[in-house]
N, C-alpha and C positions, 0 to 999 in steps of 0.2 A: 503493499500500500504506500503511495506517495505521501511525502510530508504535506501538511495542511496547505502550506503556501504555495506548493507545486501542483496542486490540483486545479482543474478549471474552476472559473469563478461559479459557475452552476452547481457543480458539486460541492464545492465550499458552501453555498448558500443553503442547499437542500440538506446536507449531511453535516452541518455545522454540531460539532460535539456538545455546545450549550443547548442547542434546539433539542437535538435527539435526547440528550439527558433529561430535559423538562419533560419530553414526552413519555420517556421511561418512568420518570418520577410520578408523573400523574397517574400511570398504571400502577404503580407500586402503592401509591396513596388510595386509589380506588378498591384494590384487592384487600389492603388492610383494613379499610372502613367497614367492609362487610364482613371479614373473616376473623378480625382482631389478632392476627398472627402476621409474621412477615411473609413476603411473596417468596416462593421458590425460584432460584436463579433460573431455571429451565424455562419456567413460563415467561420470565421478564424478556427472554430472547424472541418471543413472539410478538411483542408490541410493536416495534417498528415496521417489521413486514406487513402487519395488519392496518396499521395507522398511516403509513406514508403512502401506500398504495391507494390512489384516488377512487377507484371503483369500489375497492373494498371497505375504504373509509365510508363513503357514501352509502353502502348496504348497512353498515353497523349503525351509522348516524340516524338512518330512517327507521331501524328496528331497536330503538332503545328499551321498548318494554318486551322484547322477544327473548326466548333463552338462546344461549350460544349454538347449542346443536340444533336448535330449530331454524335459526338463520342459515346455518351452513347446509341444512337439508333443503330449504327454499333457494339457496344460492350456490349450487355445486361449483359454479364457475369460480369461486374463492379459492378452490384448490389447485386450479389450474396453474402451474409455476410457483406454487407457493414455496415449496421445499427449495427450489433454485433461487427465489428472492430471499428467503430466510438466510441461505448460505451466503449469498451476495452481500447482504447487509450485515453479517456478522462482525467484520471489521469494524465498521461504523458504531455497532451497538458496544462493542468492547471500548471503543474510545470514548463513547458517552458514558459508560460505567467509570472509566478512568477520570473522567472530568469531574462526576458527581463524587467520586471518593475524594479527590483532590479537594474539591470544595467543601468536604465534610458535609455532604447533603444526604449520604447513605451510610448505613453500617451493615456489615455482612457477619453473620454468625458463624459458629463452627459447622453447622448443618448446611451452609451455603444459602441460606435465606436472606433476604434483602429488607432492610427497614429504612423507610424515610425518615430522617432526623427532623423532628418539628422545628419549625422557625427557620429553616435553611432553603427552603422553596417557597416562593411567593404563592399564597393560597388563591389569590385572583387571577383568572385566565384572562390573558390580554393578547394583542398582537393582530396579525390579519385575520381575515375570515378563515383562511385555510389553516393557519397557525392554530386559532381557536378550535377548529374543527378536530384537528390532531390530537389536541390536548382533551377534548371532551370525549373523543371516542377512546381514547386511551384510559381515561378514568372509568369509562362504561366498561371496557374490555376487561380491566382489572376487577370490576365488581362481578362480571359474568364468570370469571376464571373463579373467583373466590365461591360462588354459588354453586358452579359445579363441583368444585373441590377436588377433582381427580386429574391429575397431571396425564395420565395415560390416555385417558378418555379425550381430553383436549387435543393431545397430540395426534391420536388416531382420527378424531373427526376432521383434523385438517389434512389428513392424507401423509403424515409423516411419522417415522418411527421415534420413540422416546429416547 
């Protein structure tokens, strides 16, 4: 992966570590608010591929009251190319985690679960419409993951192996 300054402007804008970290933080916050426990690291890897992909984001934005598995059942096209997208976004996800850790915004326990440190990430969601949509969908996904509660089911529903 190229250093941040050597990347094309578009890549720097879309995959900015601070923005990606904020989206992941919203997902962690949503998960913790429902489950009362930290988010497993393996689930946090799914947030960016689901939130940054416009079609997928729009589907989840429109289906806020539906269950995760029901959304995937109604929209099987979400699974098309999802594994490749997740693999392609992995370096940016890890870069975002490094940013969050450097800022002291997350804590990782011995089991590999992630907790958002209170007061380190602004509660208010702001930015452009797309930015707000990404953050809101990430929070919603975190909640849906917590409601489902089973990582294997979530991964299998998306057509990837845990």
